[in-house]
C-alpha positions as CSV (number, residue, x, y, z in Angstrom):
1,X,94.6,122.5,132.0
2,X,94.2,121.6,128.4
3,X,90.7,120.2,127.7
4,X,89.5,118.0,124.9
5,X,88.6,120.1,121.8
6,X,91.2,122.8,122.7
7,X,93.9,121.3,120.5
8,X,93.9,119.9,117.0
9,X,95.2,116.4,116.3
10,X,93.3,115.0,113.3
11,X,94.4,111.4,113.4
12,X,98.0,112.4,114.3
13,X,101.1,112.4,112.1
14,X,101.6,114.0,108.7
15,X,103.0,112.6,105.6
16,X,103.7,114.1,102.2
17,X,105.6,113.2,99.0
18,X,106.4,114.6,95.6
19,X,107.9,112.9,92.6
20,X,108.8,113.8,89.0
21,X,107.9,111.1,86.5
22,X,110.5,112.6,84.1
23,X,113.2,112.4,86.8
24,X,113.6,116.2,87.0
25,X,115.4,117.1,90.2
26,X,113.8,119.9,92.3
27,X,114.7,121.5,95.6
28,X,113.5,120.1,98.9
29,X,112.1,123.5,99.7
30,X,108.8,122.4,98.2
31,X,108.4,119.4,100.4
32,X,109.4,121.3,103.5
33,X,106.7,123.9,102.9
34,X,104.1,121.2,102.5
35,X,104.5,120.3,106.2
36,X,103.7,123.8,107.5
37,X,99.9,123.7,107.1
38,X,100.0,120.2,108.8
39,X,102.0,121.5,111.8
40,X,99.3,120.5,114.3
41,X,99.5,116.9,113.2
42,X,102.9,116.8,114.9
43,X,103.9,117.5,118.5
44,X,107.6,118.2,117.9
45,X,108.9,114.8,118.9
46,X,109.9,113.7,115.4
47,X,110.3,114.9,111.8
48,X,112.2,113.9,108.7
49,X,112.6,113.7,105.0
50,X,114.0,111.3,102.4
51,X,115.3,112.5,99.0
52,X,116.2,110.5,95.9
53,X,118.7,111.6,93.3
54,X,120.4,113.9,95.8
55,X,124.0,112.6,95.5
56,X,124.7,112.5,91.7
57,X,128.4,113.0,92.2
58,X,128.5,109.9,94.4
59,X,125.6,108.0,92.8
60,X,127.6,104.7,92.6
61,X,128.4,104.6,96.3
62,X,126.3,103.6,99.3
63,X,125.6,106.7,101.4
64,X,125.6,105.8,105.1
65,X,124.0,108.4,107.4
66,X,124.7,107.7,111.1
67,X,123.9,109.0,114.5
68,X,126.6,108.6,117.1
69,X,126.0,109.0,120.9
70,X,129.8,109.4,121.5
71,X,133.2,109.3,119.7
72,X,134.0,105.8,120.8
73,X,131.0,104.6,118.8
74,X,132.3,106.4,115.7
75,X,135.7,104.8,116.1
76,X,134.2,101.4,116.3
77,X,132.0,101.9,113.3
78,X,134.9,103.2,111.2
79,X,137.1,100.3,112.1
80,X,134.2,97.9,111.1
81,X,133.7,99.8,107.8
82,X,137.4,99.9,106.9
83,X,137.5,96.1,107.0
84,X,134.7,95.8,104.5
85,X,134.4,99.0,102.4
86,X,136.5,101.6,100.6
87,X,135.5,104.8,102.3
88,X,135.4,107.3,99.5
89,X,134.3,110.2,101.7
90,X,133.8,110.7,105.4
91,X,132.3,113.9,106.7
92,X,129.9,115.5,109.2
93,X,126.5,116.1,107.6
94,X,126.1,119.9,107.3
95,X,123.6,121.4,109.7
96,X,122.7,124.8,110.9
97,X,122.2,125.7,114.6
98,X,118.6,126.6,115.3
99,X,117.0,126.9,118.8
100,X,114.1,124.5,117.8
101,X,116.5,121.5,117.5
102,X,118.5,120.5,120.6
103,X,120.4,117.6,122.0
104,X,121.6,116.5,118.6
105,X,123.9,113.5,118.4
106,X,127.1,113.4,116.3
107,X,125.6,113.2,112.7
108,X,128.0,111.7,110.1
109,X,127.9,110.4,106.6
110,X,130.1,108.1,104.5
111,X,130.2,107.2,100.8
112,X,131.2,103.6,100.6
113,X,132.1,100.9,98.0
114,X,132.2,97.3,99.2
115,X,135.7,95.7,98.9
116,X,135.5,93.1,96.1
117,X,137.8,90.7,98.0
118,X,135.5,90.7,101.0
119,X,132.4,90.3,98.9
120,X,133.9,87.2,97.2
121,X,134.8,85.8,100.6
122,X,131.3,86.4,102.0
123,X,129.7,85.0,98.8
124,X,127.0,87.7,98.9
125,X,125.8,90.3,96.5
126,X,126.6,93.9,97.5
127,X,123.1,94.8,98.6
128,X,122.7,91.8,100.9
129,X,126.3,92.5,102.2
130,X,125.4,96.1,102.9
131,X,122.0,95.2,104.5
132,X,123.8,92.9,106.9
133,X,126.4,95.6,107.7
134,X,123.6,98.0,108.7
135,X,122.0,95.3,110.9
136,X,125.3,94.6,112.6
137,X,126.1,98.3,113.4
138,X,122.6,98.9,114.7
139,X,122.5,95.9,116.9
140,X,126.1,95.3,118.0
141,X,127.9,98.6,118.2
142,X,126.6,100.6,121.2
143,X,125.8,104.2,120.5
144,X,125.7,104.0,116.7
145,X,122.7,103.9,114.4
146,X,122.7,103.8,110.6
147,X,119.5,105.7,109.6
148,X,120.1,105.8,105.8
149,X,122.1,103.4,103.6
150,X,121.1,103.6,99.9
151,X,122.7,104.8,96.7
152,X,122.1,108.4,95.5
153,X,119.5,109.0,98.2
154,X,119.4,109.9,101.8
155,X,117.2,110.2,104.9
156,X,117.4,113.1,107.3
157,X,115.5,113.1,110.6
158,X,115.5,114.6,114.1
159,X,113.4,115.3,117.2
160,X,111.5,118.4,116.2
161,X,108.8,119.7,113.9
162,X,109.5,118.7,110.3
163,X,109.8,122.2,109.0
164,X,112.5,122.9,111.6
165,X,114.2,119.6,110.7
166,X,114.4,120.7,107.1
167,X,116.0,124.0,108.1
168,X,118.3,122.2,110.5
169,X,119.7,119.9,107.7
170,X,119.8,122.8,105.2
171,X,117.7,120.7,102.9
172,X,116.8,123.6,100.7
173,X,120.4,123.2,99.3
174,X,119.6,119.6,98.1
175,X,117.8,118.6,94.9
176,X,116.2,115.2,94.1
177,X,113.6,113.7,91.7
178,X,111.5,112.4,94.6
179,X,111.0,113.5,98.2
180,X,109.0,112.1,101.2
181,X,108.4,113.8,104.5
182,X,106.9,113.1,107.9
183,X,105.7,114.9,111.0
184,X,105.4,112.7,114.0
185,X,102.8,112.5,116.8
186,X,104.0,109.5,118.9
187,X,101.3,108.0,121.0
188,X,102.7,104.8,122.6
189,X,106.4,104.9,121.6
190,X,109.1,107.3,122.6
191,X,110.1,110.4,120.7
192,X,113.9,110.1,120.0
193,X,116.2,110.8,117.1
194,X,116.3,107.2,115.9
195,X,112.6,106.7,116.2
196,X,111.7,109.6,113.9
197,X,110.6,108.8,110.3
198,X,111.6,108.0,107.6
199,X,112.8,104.5,108.4
200,X,115.2,103.2,105.8
201,X,117.2,100.2,104.7
202,X,119.2,100.4,101.5
203,X,117.1,102.6,99.2
204,X,113.8,101.6,100.7
205,X,112.2,104.3,103.0
206,X,108.8,104.5,104.7
207,X,106.9,107.3,106.3
208,X,103.7,106.3,108.1
209,X,100.7,107.8,109.8
210,X,98.8,105.4,112.0
211,X,99.4,102.4,114.1
212,X,100.3,98.8,113.2
213,X,98.3,96.5,115.5
214,X,99.8,93.5,113.8
215,X,103.4,94.6,114.6
216,X,104.3,91.6,116.8
217,X,103.3,89.1,114.1
218,X,105.0,91.1,111.4
219,X,108.2,91.5,113.5
220,X,108.4,87.8,114.4
221,X,108.1,86.8,110.7
222,X,110.6,89.3,109.3
223,X,113.2,88.6,112.1
224,X,113.3,85.0,110.9
225,X,115.2,86.4,107.8
226,X,117.9,88.2,109.6
227,X,116.3,91.6,110.2
228,X,116.4,93.1,113.7
229,X,113.8,95.5,115.0
230,X,115.5,97.6,117.7
231,X,114.2,101.2,117.2
232,X,111.1,101.1,119.6
233,X,108.5,101.9,117.0
234,X,106.1,99.8,114.8
235,X,107.0,101.6,111.5
236,X,110.6,100.2,111.5
237,X,109.2,96.8,110.4
238,X,107.6,98.3,107.3
239,X,111.0,99.3,105.9
240,X,112.3,95.8,106.4
241,X,109.2,94.2,104.8
242,X,109.6,96.5,101.8
243,X,113.2,95.3,101.5
244,X,112.3,91.7,102.0
245,X,109.5,91.6,99.4
246,X,110.8,93.9,96.7
247,X,114.6,93.2,96.9
248,X,114.9,89.7,98.3
249,X,111.7,88.3,96.8
250,X,111.8,90.4,93.6
251,X,108.2,91.5,93.9
252,X,106.6,94.6,92.4
253,X,105.1,97.4,94.5
254,X,101.7,96.2,93.3
255,X,102.3,92.7,94.8
256,X,103.7,94.2,98.0
257,X,100.4,96.2,98.4
258,X,98.4,93.0,97.8
259,X,100.3,91.4,100.7
260,X,100.4,94.1,103.4
261,X,96.9,95.4,102.6
262,X,95.5,92.2,101.3
263,X,91.9,92.2,100.1
264,X,89.3,90.6,102.4
265,X,88.6,86.9,101.6
266,X,85.1,87.9,100.5
267,X,86.6,90.2,98.0
268,X,89.0,87.6,96.7
269,X,86.2,85.1,96.3
270,X,84.6,87.5,93.8
271,X,87.7,87.8,91.6
272,X,88.3,86.2,88.3
273,X,90.0,82.8,88.5
274,X,93.5,84.1,87.6
275,X,93.4,87.0,90.0
276,X,91.7,84.8,92.7
277,X,94.5,82.3,92.5
278,X,97.2,84.9,92.7
279,X,95.7,86.8,95.6
280,X,94.9,83.5,97.5
281,X,98.6,82.5,97.1
282,X,99.9,85.8,98.3
283,X,97.6,86.0,101.3
284,X,98.2,82.4,102.3
285,X,102.0,82.3,102.0
286,X,102.6,85.8,103.4
287,X,99.8,85.9,105.9
288,X,102.1,87.1,108.7
289,X,102.9,90.3,106.6
290,X,99.3,91.4,106.5
291,X,99.2,94.8,108.3
292,X,96.2,95.5,110.4
293,X,95.2,98.7,112.1
294,X,94.9,102.3,110.7
295,X,97.6,103.5,108.4
296,X,98.6,105.6,105.5
297,X,102.1,105.1,104.2
298,X,104.5,106.2,101.5
299,X,107.2,103.8,100.5
300,X,110.1,105.3,98.5
301,X,112.6,103.3,96.4
302,X,115.0,104.0,93.6
303,X,112.9,105.1,90.6
304,X,109.5,105.3,92.3
305,X,107.0,105.8,95.2
306,X,104.1,103.8,96.5
307,X,101.3,105.3,98.6
308,X,98.9,103.1,100.4
309,X,96.0,103.2,102.9
310,X,94.8,100.4,105.1
311,X,91.9,98.4,103.7
312,X,89.3,100.4,105.7
313,X,90.9,103.8,104.9
314,X,91.1,104.8,108.6
315,X,93.8,107.5,107.8
316,X,93.4,110.3,105.4
317,X,95.5,110.6,102.2
318,X,95.1,112.5,99.0
319,X,97.0,112.4,95.7
320,X,97.3,114.9,92.8
321,X,98.9,115.3,89.4
322,X,100.2,118.2,87.5
323,X,102.2,117.6,84.3
324,X,104.9,115.1,85.2
325,X,104.6,115.7,88.9
326,X,102.6,113.6,91.4
327,X,101.9,114.8,94.9
328,X,100.7,112.8,98.0
329,X,99.8,114.1,101.4
330,X,97.6,113.6,104.5
331,X,95.7,116.8,103.6
332,X,94.8,118.6,100.4
333,X,96.1,121.8,101.9
334,X,99.6,120.3,101.8
335,X,99.3,119.4,98.2
336,X,98.1,122.9,97.3
337,X,101.2,124.4,99.0
338,X,103.3,122.3,96.7
339,X,101.2,122.9,93.6
340,X,98.3,125.4,93.7
341,X,96.9,124.4,90.3
342,X,96.6,120.6,89.8
343,X,95.3,118.7,86.8
344,X,93.7,116.1,88.9
345,X,93.2,115.4,92.7
346,X,91.6,112.4,94.3
347,X,91.4,110.4,97.5
348,X,92.6,106.8,96.9
349,X,90.3,104.0,98.3
350,X,91.3,101.8,101.1
351,X,93.9,99.2,100.0
352,X,94.3,100.9,96.6
353,X,98.0,101.7,96.0
354,X,99.1,104.8,94.2
355,X,102.3,103.8,92.4
356,X,104.5,106.2,90.5
357,X,107.4,105.2,88.4
358,X,110.1,107.5,87.0
359,X,110.9,107.0,83.3
360,X,113.6,104.3,82.7
361,X,117.0,105.8,82.9
362,X,115.8,109.2,84.0
363,X,117.2,108.9,87.5
């Protein structure tokens, strides 16, 4: 019988990220290796990665990554897509057979361009049109799940330890200017392929260590705007909140951080009048998007990353810099695997976002 103290689970789950401010593309091998020293933060029930800048040849097309439970689901999805998109490429995502990853679904990807005639008829911009298509597939078509849907980026995830997931998807053959990764230790939600991190909608991705105790309030608010939470885990709502605030509301990552990890009222009261008015407005209008409970997250988006702790810093996270590179991880050892010699390393305070932007045009 396993007794307390005979295993290591320091707050569960592992996150890591790396980004080049200059937009230099680098192999995923670096981010895969970062997960090895954090192996015991996971239990083999979920791992995944997201890469940005990985599809330069198809950079102008939406890259849909899908899990299918059966061929009928694939037929239904492809019929749905053909009515709305030009399918530029349809193919199975390359994987390698390894004993550590089993029971895999059908894993497919499409590069898509919305049909202009359909867009005009729907009277939607292409991002909203595509977000609605993702929601339709995930909620209406049985046995199909879109787990990535942005341009020139992609998420890759599975049931397994993250270092094995990286080998399974042959991620060492991909290059991107930013990568995020996650090793899962589910506590009160099931371990299944769709429930692994990252969670994504369009180009927004989230990896998360912790638990969102405000999930029900967050979910009820976001579902009023057409989002549907169906994946049996609290982290899913974060991806939709990022899309809602940054794409639909046009907010900056800084403003998003001031909403989901809003300062305490006592802190707001001590601010200068201008800052006090802004923070009071955000906390009042978007009170249902305040996230409570322990968390550390990395939000990826085209051209940048944002890392954030909860206000009390109940989950560990460190950040480091070397030249144009910025590294983020649950543990310093993971950073040192990616870059042994750093110029600066620090532990961000609770509620203090670390926001990294790539040079304009570099990606």
